[in-house]
LUMRO-324602 format. One line per field, with one value per residue: residue number from 1; x, z, y of N, C-alpha, C in turn. Coordinates in nm, 3 decimals, padded with zeros to 5 digits. Example, Ala and Ser with C-alpha at 12.3 -4.5 7.8 and 13.67 -1.06 7.14 Angstrom:
BEGIN
seq	c(1; 2)
n_east	c(01.319; 01.285)
n_up	c(00.780; 00.708)
n_north	c(-00.569; -00.225)
ca_east	c(01.230; 01.367)
ca_up	c(00.780; 00.714)
ca_north	c(-00.450; -00.106)
c_east	c(01.320; 01.290)
c_up	c(00.780; 00.787)
c_north	c(-00.330; 00.003)
***
This chain:
BEGIN
seq	c(1; 2; 3; 4; 5; 6; 7; 8; 9; 10; 11; 12; 13; 14; 15; 16; 17; 18; 19; 20; 21; 22; 23; 24; 25; 26; 27; 28; 29; 30; 31; 32; 33; 34; 35; 36; 37; 38; 39; 40; 41; 42; 43; 44; 45; 46; 47; 48; 49; 50; 51; 52; 53; 54; 55; 56; 57; 58; 59; 60; 61; 62; 63; 64; 65; 66; 67; 68; 69; 70; 71; 72; 73; 74; 75; 76; 77; 78; 79; 80; 81; 82; 83; 84; 85; 86; 87; 88; 89; 90; 91; 92; 93; 94; 95; 96; 97; 98; 99; 100; 101; 102; 103; 104; 105; 106; 107; 108; 109)
n_east	c(00.075; 00.068; 00.304; 00.264; 00.407; 00.391; 00.457; 00.467; 00.637; 00.895; 01.157; 01.244; 01.161; 01.219; 01.187; 01.176; 01.182; 01.102; 01.142; 01.021; 01.034; 00.721; 00.560; 00.343; 00.461; 00.526; 00.683; 00.650; 00.873; 00.879; 01.101; 01.319; 01.460; 01.472; 01.455; 01.475; 01.397; 01.685; 01.860; 01.990; 01.786; 01.630; 01.363; 01.039; 00.855; 00.571; 00.456; 00.102; 00.059; 00.031; 00.196; 00.493; 00.857; 01.163; 01.518; 01.796; 02.045; 02.296; 02.290; 02.165; 02.342; 02.559; 02.474; 02.392; 02.608; 02.529; 02.355; 02.039; 01.772; 01.806; 01.829; 01.545; 01.409; 01.445; 01.340; 01.103; 01.026; 01.084; 00.853; 00.631; 00.620; 00.549; 00.332; 00.196; 00.183; -00.050; -00.224; -00.251; -00.393; -00.580; -00.611; -00.701; -00.619; -00.653; -00.466; -00.300; -00.575; -00.545; -00.285; -00.331; -00.518; -00.346; -00.201; -00.299; -00.323; -00.085; 00.056; 00.153; -00.064)
n_up	c(00.000; -00.042; 00.061; 00.274; 00.376; 00.527; 00.411; 00.494; 00.670; 00.604; 00.516; 00.298; 00.030; -00.299; -00.670; -00.955; -01.268; -01.464; -01.715; -01.757; -01.878; -02.043; -01.882; -01.859; -01.936; -01.872; -01.602; -01.275; -00.987; -00.629; -00.371; -00.080; 00.215; 00.528; 00.813; 00.846; 01.049; 01.201; 00.998; 00.748; 00.513; 00.149; 00.109; -00.143; -00.415; -00.689; -00.837; -00.691; -00.618; -00.334; -00.246; -00.135; -00.204; -00.049; 00.034; 00.180; 00.165; 00.118; 00.010; -00.201; -00.318; -00.377; -00.541; -00.775; -00.817; -00.749; -00.926; -00.915; -01.035; -01.236; -01.035; -00.979; -01.223; -01.282; -01.070; -01.117; -01.362; -01.321; -01.162; -01.261; -01.475; -01.263; -01.194; -01.489; -01.453; -01.203; -01.344; -01.497; -01.337; -01.293; -01.076; -00.858; -00.557; -00.269; -00.231; -00.469; -00.619; -00.473; -00.543; -00.824; -00.788; -00.722; -00.911; -01.165; -01.342; -01.430; -01.535; -01.833; -02.054)
n_north	c(-00.102; 00.197; 00.453; 00.720; 01.038; 01.308; 01.576; 01.870; 01.844; 01.882; 02.095; 02.334; 02.205; 02.063; 02.108; 01.924; 01.853; 01.563; 01.299; 01.003; 00.753; 00.639; 00.814; 01.099; 01.377; 01.715; 01.529; 01.613; 01.617; 01.609; 01.688; 01.639; 01.680; 01.492; 01.281; 00.934; 00.718; 00.734; 00.792; 01.031; 01.095; 01.125; 01.204; 01.170; 01.211; 01.200; 01.503; 01.613; 01.314; 01.145; 00.876; 00.787; 00.812; 00.675; 00.749; 00.686; 00.910; 00.882; 00.652; 00.743; 00.936; 00.725; 00.580; 00.752; 00.983; 01.228; 01.321; 01.325; 01.331; 01.140; 00.894; 00.901; 00.908; 00.621; 00.435; 00.540; 00.457; 00.134; 00.096; 00.176; -00.059; -00.262; -00.158; -00.205; -00.461; -00.494; -00.419; -00.586; -00.736; -00.717; -00.473; -00.630; -00.638; -00.466; -00.242; -00.242; -00.095; 00.138; 00.255; 00.229; 00.470; 00.680; 00.711; 00.695; 00.884; 00.985; 00.776; 00.617; 00.378)
ca_east	c(-00.008; 00.152; 00.399; 00.238; 00.462; 00.351; 00.573; 00.483; 00.782; 01.043; 01.197; 01.326; 01.107; 01.247; 01.141; 01.241; 01.099; 01.213; 01.087; 01.082; 00.927; 00.591; 00.476; 00.326; 00.539; 00.633; 00.672; 00.737; 00.911; 00.908; 01.162; 01.302; 01.554; 01.403; 01.539; 01.415; 01.512; 01.828; 01.934; 01.951; 01.727; 01.569; 01.128; 01.048; 00.674; 00.552; 00.398; -00.015; 00.038; 00.096; 00.309; 00.660; 00.966; 01.219; 01.615; 01.911; 02.087; 02.450; 02.281; 02.136; 02.478; 02.659; 02.407; 02.394; 02.679; 02.477; 02.245; 01.923; 01.724; 01.817; 01.743; 01.431; 01.351; 01.518; 01.269; 00.960; 01.001; 01.064; 00.749; 00.607; 00.672; 00.494; 00.200; 00.132; 00.173; -00.104; -00.336; -00.319; -00.456; -00.710; -00.623; -00.756; -00.581; -00.707; -00.372; -00.329; -00.620; -00.512; -00.185; -00.424; -00.599; -00.313; -00.087; -00.371; -00.362; 00.078; 00.129; 00.053; -00.049)
ca_up	c(00.013; -00.073; 00.182; 00.283; 00.446; 00.569; 00.336; 00.603; 00.801; 00.494; 00.525; 00.182; -00.078; -00.449; -00.725; -01.072; -01.365; -01.548; -01.825; -01.757; -01.958; -01.997; -01.833; -01.853; -01.927; -01.762; -01.470; -01.165; -00.844; -00.520; -00.289; 00.051; 00.359; 00.645; 00.900; 00.835; 01.182; 01.228; 00.848; 00.687; 00.334; 00.053; 00.066; -00.281; -00.449; -00.802; -00.752; -00.740; -00.538; -00.191; -00.168; -00.083; -00.176; 00.084; -00.008; 00.215; 00.116; 00.130; -00.105; -00.343; -00.403; -00.449; -00.696; -00.888; -00.784; -00.703; -01.025; -00.825; -01.156; -01.270; -00.941; -00.992; -01.344; -01.275; -00.981; -01.196; -01.514; -01.311; -01.057; -01.392; -01.494; -01.183; -01.238; -01.578; -01.412; -01.137; -01.418; -01.588; -01.282; -01.294; -00.965; -00.699; -00.411; -00.232; -00.200; -00.591; -00.639; -00.336; -00.643; -00.938; -00.811; -00.689; -01.062; -01.298; -01.460; -01.470; -01.621; -01.973; -02.002)
ca_north	c(00.035; 00.373; 00.530; 00.878; 01.133; 01.449; 01.676; 01.991; 01.780; 01.895; 02.200; 02.360; 02.088; 02.130; 02.088; 01.911; 01.791; 01.460; 01.245; 00.856; 00.646; 00.582; 00.895; 01.180; 01.469; 01.724; 01.503; 01.689; 01.545; 01.737; 01.595; 01.724; 01.572; 01.451; 01.156; 00.799; 00.650; 00.780; 00.805; 01.161; 01.060; 01.198; 01.169; 01.255; 01.211; 01.249; 01.603; 01.572; 01.218; 01.102; 00.844; 00.916; 00.710; 00.738; 00.666; 00.770; 01.046; 00.803; 00.540; 00.832; 00.993; 00.614; 00.501; 00.852; 01.060; 01.371; 01.332; 01.274; 01.256; 00.973; 00.775; 00.920; 00.827; 00.509; 00.380; 00.563; 00.310; 00.007; 00.181; 00.150; -00.201; -00.336; -00.112; -00.244; -00.584; -00.481; -00.363; -00.670; -00.847; -00.632; -00.415; -00.726; -00.644; -00.343; -00.167; -00.241; 00.017; 00.285; 00.286; 00.303; 00.567; 00.756; 00.707; 00.640; 00.970; 00.998; 00.691; 00.583; 00.239)
c_east	c(00.100; 00.160; 00.337; 00.303; 00.388; 00.496; 00.558; 00.628; 00.902; 01.026; 01.281; 01.266; 01.153; 01.153; 01.198; 01.157; 01.149; 01.104; 01.091; 01.000; 00.820; 00.535; 00.434; 00.440; 00.462; 00.592; 00.736; 00.778; 00.923; 00.947; 01.260; 01.410; 01.502; 01.508; 01.414; 01.504; 01.606; 01.918; 01.887; 01.894; 01.643; 01.415; 01.112; 00.912; 00.706; 00.445; 00.190; -00.017; 00.071; 00.175; 00.438; 00.739; 01.034; 01.413; 01.720; 01.987; 02.232; 02.428; 02.269; 02.278; 02.538; 02.556; 02.384; 02.503; 02.682; 02.369; 02.148; 01.819; 01.686; 01.793; 01.610; 01.340; 01.391; 01.408; 01.135; 00.949; 01.002; 00.972; 00.617; 00.553; 00.555; 00.324; 00.137; 00.103; -00.011; -00.198; -00.374; -00.411; -00.552; -00.715; -00.728; -00.760; -00.616; -00.608; -00.298; -00.423; -00.595; -00.392; -00.197; -00.524; -00.474; -00.204; -00.156; -00.381; -00.161; 00.083; 00.019; 00.081; -00.054)
c_up	c(00.000; 00.090; 00.170; 00.368; 00.433; 00.519; 00.437; 00.664; 00.743; 00.439; 00.342; 00.075; -00.211; -00.529; -00.865; -01.178; -01.470; -01.609; -01.808; -01.840; -01.927; -01.930; -01.877; -01.864; -01.949; -01.654; -01.361; -01.031; -00.770; -00.415; -00.193; 00.154; 00.500; 00.708; 00.896; 00.910; 01.221; 01.100; 00.792; 00.522; 00.291; 00.051; -00.038; -00.325; -00.621; -00.743; -00.773; -00.665; -00.420; -00.155; -00.201; -00.074; -00.056; 00.026; 00.091; 00.146; 00.056; 00.032; -00.245; -00.453; -00.452; -00.573; -00.821; -00.897; -00.796; -00.855; -00.978; -01.000; -01.225; -01.195; -01.000; -01.109; -01.367; -01.191; -01.040; -01.304; -01.447; -01.222; -01.201; -01.462; -01.401; -01.198; -01.327; -01.530; -01.325; -01.197; -01.477; -01.487; -01.217; -01.146; -00.834; -00.541; -00.369; -00.224; -00.400; -00.628; -00.560; -00.481; -00.736; -00.915; -00.817; -00.814; -01.159; -01.408; -01.489; -01.536; -01.772; -01.978; -02.142)
c_north	c(00.127; 00.429; 00.686; 00.963; 01.218; 01.535; 01.811; 01.933; 01.844; 02.008; 02.252; 02.265; 02.169; 02.078; 02.046; 01.836; 01.681; 01.397; 01.122; 00.832; 00.607; 00.680; 01.021; 01.284; 01.618; 01.656; 01.565; 01.649; 01.677; 01.621; 01.697; 01.639; 01.570; 01.328; 01.098; 00.723; 00.737; 00.783; 00.941; 01.091; 01.153; 01.157; 01.274; 01.186; 01.256; 01.384; 01.584; 01.412; 01.207; 01.011; 00.848; 00.807; 00.751; 00.677; 00.767; 00.831; 00.945; 00.723; 00.621; 00.828; 00.871; 00.633; 00.609; 00.969; 01.228; 01.407; 01.267; 01.233; 01.148; 00.871; 00.792; 00.810; 00.642; 00.410; 00.435; 00.464; 00.237; 00.008; 00.150; -00.010; -00.269; -00.309; -00.152; -00.386; -00.620; -00.494; -00.489; -00.785; -00.766; -00.566; -00.509; -00.657; -00.484; -00.248; -00.149; -00.095; 00.144; 00.316; 00.346; 00.420; 00.714; 00.816; 00.718; 00.784; 01.078; 00.908; 00.662; 00.431; 00.218)
***
């Protein structure tokens, strides 16, 4: 089920535009720093949704060398693959329906 985080707890929310394959363009990403447990992490989401992705800063820096848009793009393209599988299963689980309701206007099937 979607992971929702209260973005009002994040100072200095930034936005960027990315163009992952199979998503509407322009796609706005909102992200900012916060603590996930004891780890300084980036909390991010597609603008207009509540589902929040979380990745520790040390991990995203290691994976992208500071080019965060690469991480966002790769994660969303992989997420879209899962989303398509859930559509084939006709959103049979309640959590699948939650994702469908969050992302149906952003993902091209």
